[in-house]
N, C-alpha and C positions, 0 to 999 in steps of 0.2 A: 657497593650499590647505593645509589642516591635515595633520599627519603621518599621521592615521588615515583620511583621506577616500578614498583610492584603493586600499585594500589588501583590500577585502572582496569578493572575486569570488564566494565561496560564500555561499549563504543564511546569515543570521546564526545561525539555530537549528542548522543542520548544523555550522557552524564552532564553536559553543559546545560541542556534543556532542563533537566531535573534540578540542577543547582540554582538556576534562575528562579524556579518555583519555590525552592527551599528558602532562598533569601527573601522573596516576596512574602511568603508566609510569616517569616520572622518580623518583617516590616509591618505587615498588617496587624499582627498581635501587639506590637509595641507602638503603633501610631506613628510610624516613621515615613516621611515623604521620600520616595525613590523614583528615579527614572532608569529604565533599563536601556542600555546602549549596545549597538553593534550586535554581531552574531544573530541569534534567533529573534532579537528585538527589532531588527531592521525590517521596514515595511517592504512589501513586494515591489520589485522593479528597481530598487535602489542599489543593488549589488548583484554581482554575477551569480547565476544559479550554481548550486553545488558548493559554494564557499561555506566553510564552517569555522567557528571560533574554537579555541582550545581553553578558554576561560570565560568567566562571567564578568561583565563590566556594568557597574551601576554608578549613577550619580546620586549622591545623597544631599538633601538639604543640609548645609554646613552646621546649622544649629541642632541638627538631629544626629550628628556623627557619633557622639558618645553613646547614644542609645543603640545605634546600629552595631558599634563595636561590641557592646555588652551582649547584644542579641546573638551575633554570629559566634562569639567566643563561648557563649553558654552551651552551644551544641558541638563544640570541638574544633572550630576553626582556630588556627594559630597564625599570628601576625609574623610575616617573614621580611617585609620591607616597610620602612616608614615613609611619611610624605616627603621629608627632606632628602631622603636618599633614593627615592624611587626613580626620579628622572630630573633632567635639567629644569623642568617646569614645576617640580615639587607639587604635583597635582593629585597624586594617587598613592595609595598604599596597598599592599598585597596580603591576602590571607590564604592559608592552605588548609584543606581538610582531606583526610585520608580516603574518604568516600566520594566527596563532591569536587575535589580538585581546587583550582585557583579561583578566587574572587578578587577582582580589582575594584577597590572602593575609591571613587573620585569625589573630591569636594569642589573641583573646578575642571574646566576642559582647556587643554593647552591652546593658547591664542586668544582666549576670552579674557579681557582685562578689566571689566567692570567688577564691582564687589561681588563675591561669590554667592552671597545670599540673594542678591538682586538677579544675578545670572540664572540661578535655579528657578526663580519665579518666572523669568522670561521664557526659559526653555520648557517649563512645565505649563505655561499659560494655555496652550492649545493642545495639550497632551491627549493621546488616544489610548484606548485599551487594546492590548494585543495578548491573546492567550498564549502562554508558553508552558508546555507540559500540563495543560488543562488548568493553569492558574492565571487569572486575569492580572496582567502586569501593565503598568503605565509606561508608555514610551513617548518620546517627542513626536510632534507631527512631521509631515513630510519635509517641510521647509527646514525645520530645525535638524532633522536627520541628514538632509543634504549638507548643511553646514558642518555638522559634527563629523561626517565622513570625509569631507574635503580637508578639514583641519587635521584629522587623523592621518590622512594621506600625506599632508605636508610634513607632519612630525615624523612620519615613517619613511620619508625619502621617496614618496610616490607609491601608490598602490593601484590595483585594478578598480578599486571603488570609485576612483575619480571618473572613470569612463561612464559609469551609470549615474553617479550622484551629481556630476557637473556637466560633463560633455554631452550626456544624453538628455539634459534638461532643456525644456523650451525657454526662449528668451524671457518670458514673464516669470518663469520659475527661477531663473538665475537672478533676475531683478529682486525677487522676494528674498533670496539668500543674501544678496548684497545688503538689502535693507536690514535684515536681521543681524548681519555681521556688524553693521554700523551701530545698531542699538546695543550690542554686546561689546563694542569697541574691539572687534576682532578683524578689522579690515586688513591689517598687515599679514596676519596668519592666513586669511583667505587669499590674499594676493600671492603669498608664498605657495599655496596649494595649486593655484590656477595659472602660474607663470607670469604674474604681474609684480613681483617683489621689487623690481628696480624702480617702480614708481614711488617707493617709500624709503629711499636711501637716507633721508634725514630723520627717520624715526629711531628712537633709542633701541627698539627691538630688531632693527634691520639686520645687524650683524648676527644676532642669535638665529633668526630664521634663515639667513644665508648659510650659516654653519649647518643647521639642521637639514636643509634641503640639498646642499652641495658638498658637505663634508669639510674636513680640515683637521688640523692637529689639535691635541689637547690644549695647547697654549691658545690656539684660536678660539676654542670653546670657552675657556675661562675668561678670555678677553671679551667675548660676546656676552657672556653672562653678567660680567661686571657692567658693561655698557647698558644692559637692560635693567639692572637693579635700580630701583627708584629712590632709595634712601641710603644714607650713610651707614646705618645699621645693617641693611641688607648687603651692602658692599663688603662691610667688615666680616660678616658671617660667611660670605662666599670666599674671601681670602683665607679664612681659617679652614673652611672645608676643603679648599683646593689641595692642601697638603696632607689631609687625613685619609686613611684607608676607608673606603666604603665597606663597612663590615657586612651590611646586608647583601651587597652584590657578591662579596667574597663567599658568604655562606651559600648563596645560590649557585655559585660556580663550583664549590666543593661538594654540595649536596649534604652539608652538615655544618654545625657550628665550627668556626675556625679556632685553632688553638692560639695562645698568646705568641708562640714562636712563629706561626704562620702569619699572624697579623704584623709582627715586627719585620719579618722578611719582606712582606708586601709593601710595608711602609718604606723600607730602604730602597726597594725597587722603584717605588713611586718617586722618591726624591731624586734618584739617579736619572730617571727618565726626564724629569723636569729640568735638571741641570744640563743634561745632554741637549735637550731641545732648545733651551735658552742659549747655550753656547753656539749651537748650529745657527740659530737665528741671528746672533750677533756677528758671526763670521760672514754670513750672507749679506748683511747690511754694511 
């Protein structure tokens, strides 16, 4: 039985609402700047009725991250993934609580390429208050939420949120989203979400967003990530990570901490797959 399988006595939607309130209470007590994203934080009309999230998503001011980590761990949350291993964008880490479930802590949002502290200021600039489980929570305004949902749709390979957040928006609302994306240097990610990615073929992140939206092999993914990396150090770190087992993902797959034997077995499998894919690519060319 996995670690998470027997702890959700309350309906998921109710638990997620309460978990948002718990995290906000912790943030209020510690003077932490937070924005609640997705799920019950979404303003009316921006997503399909009846859609529910299974976890809590928050964006924290990066300089307040250490305080938030200390706060959530003080009440029993346990970190399960790190920022470097959580996704190709290294934007979030996950914490688990046996009563409250998952909390995804973001220090940036995939596709936004300005400095993370500056990005938080921009997204929080016109924030509004939305009660969640009777707790006042700060959420981005409608324009920022539209952009966040479109970028999430792009990263997720397309979701129903796009119909409400973009396709259902008036022209002036779409113009406002484009302007915000330009301010956050998120134009390529926005284009990927709304079907305009080919306009950005010369951008270093083009291959990454093409892979995210259209799929491809693991080799394609690492090639795209290398192209998007902006420094020699970042490229070197990616090359190192490419051949290492992602222990966080393996733990989530198994529902428990992996043994050394399991890590070594997965490492051998990872190397074999890489060699097989490279060999196949060479033969095709």
